[in-house]
C-alpha angles and dihedrals in degrees: 000000000000117000135173113260127216087245107047119184092216139020117277114265114271138180115270118262113272135191115263119247090245093057092047088055090050090053091050091048090050090055090050091052093046091050091051089056101039091044097033092134089056090055090046092050092046104047103015131236096303093045093049090052090051091049091049093049094048094047092046093051088050092050091050089047088057099038102044095054089045090057090049090053091052094066093112092056095029122234109263097247092160089057094061115116093259096175092056091043088049089056088052091051091049089050091055094046090051088076085083092068102018120134087211106035094167092055090045094056093042097050093039088057088054090050092049092051092051091047091054091049092050093049091048093052092046092049100044102039132061122231092263091049092049091054091047091048090051089048093052092046093051092045088055091051092048094045096046090046091057091046096051093043091051091046094051094043098044107025110023094030095195134070118277130219127223114283087019090276119179115265108250119225119270132030118329127204105255090222088067094064123100093205122006097194096239096142095114103022100069097254128124116278127216102198123196092323092061096228128090096212094046090049089052090051091051088051091050091051089048093052091051093049093045091048095055091044090052091048089049088058097236121177121274094028090162090063089047089056089053091054090047091054090050090050091052092050093050091045090056091047089050088055099195115172091201090056093046092053090042090058089059092051093046092051090051092051092046090052091050091051093049092049090048089052090055094052108108100198137033090249091055091049091051088053089052091051093050093047095050091043089057090047090050093051092049091046094051091047091050091048091053095046095043098035095119092053093044092050090045090058087062095042094255126138127222090263089066094234094309096314094121091061091047092050091050092052092047092047092052091056096038095054091060089071105025101162108051099004133225098292137289121286120149107193105020110246103238096205094053110106090234092061104024106116091342093126118013129197114187087341094305123115110251113234102197140026097250088236120071096209093050089045092053090047090053093049106035104010127218091328091057092047090052093051093045091047090055091050095051096040090051090051092047093047094048094043091051095055090038085062103039104035116087113242107260138160101156140019093300105104097171103074113133122255120251115236089216090064089074094062100078091052093048093047092046091051091050092050095047092050090046088055091066093070103015139042095220095110091069097050143042113345093004092056091043092055091047092055096038098048095040094051096041095050091047095048099036109028094169124060112235094001130104140019092300088061092046093248129120118282106261102163087130096045130261118328112268117248114250113239115209 
């Protein structure tokens, strides 16, 4: 009969370490916060403007209630204040100060409050979750958006059998502008679908984000990869039904950047990596030149005219107003508040007031002038620079230079590329989920530069290598 001796050769068997209930609740709350940002239009269309404000306030207070005590508990290890994304936060500070000269001060304060709330949410998620948990939270959030999009499209197409308006309002008599609908019910008739987010392009972007997240998780060999393939197929189907030209072209750019990063990883010496950089820089120059020269043909393949679906007229109108105050701009407002007199019926698209410039750099120039563009450029270049080397540099903290790469380290680069390309034709990267990803990725990469390693990943500090074994 086996018994424990007074001199065991190993520790008694014990249950494996498990997450505490409190941390599981934090992870669930992070998913709820991420969903409220990535699917903000769904919340707005469901509960209305007042209800969405209430939801935002409650979730932000909860995020602060989690984040602030966590900072207080980190006193022994010191919260990494110097690692905060100061360029992006500086842009936020400039946005608040712009109320002093803003042409629309009410819109400035309202939209800055939205930016502050999203910033707090991003910092909370980056502080409380590890890299693996962040990717899993993004995966769960995007699965919710995909699943709910299928449910609402099926419900409208099979049960309701007519388009629905935001807040389930009654359809008025007469013809309605199709842009006003939440869901048009085009799932089976060949038209573009909007999903739960109420916008075809935004649904396509969510599908693109989902494909990127699912791809790195699959490469990381997570469990239930068969189910992950199923979600990826659903994302591809919804992406095609969303039919966004910007997303289609963005996929080409993302694949090119991913290929460049993988080739750079394979380079064995600094000289070989420099050769890779020169080769891909030449390819990029040729690609941009070809895109400019053949833009009409490329756009024609996707059924787009040379005016880029009215964007040229929008850009001209924005430029005419922006150039009147070129240094500090006209005042922050992201998005534009459509009921403010300065924006109400200023630029119309299908009879609906446009609420952003459809180009993030032109939008920043309108709001905060050349100074704002410079600060925003620093923030995005810092994120791009850091995400590139986060992806291509081998994880290392000692003399061991042969540790394997983490598949998850590619995700910040892929998301950053998608956001920067999106910023050419949309203003999403400077508001809502675009701003959240800018803050989240910037802070996390600066504070935790190695996936799965360090205090931020809840592992022992091994910045000086593994602890030496004591020899008796």
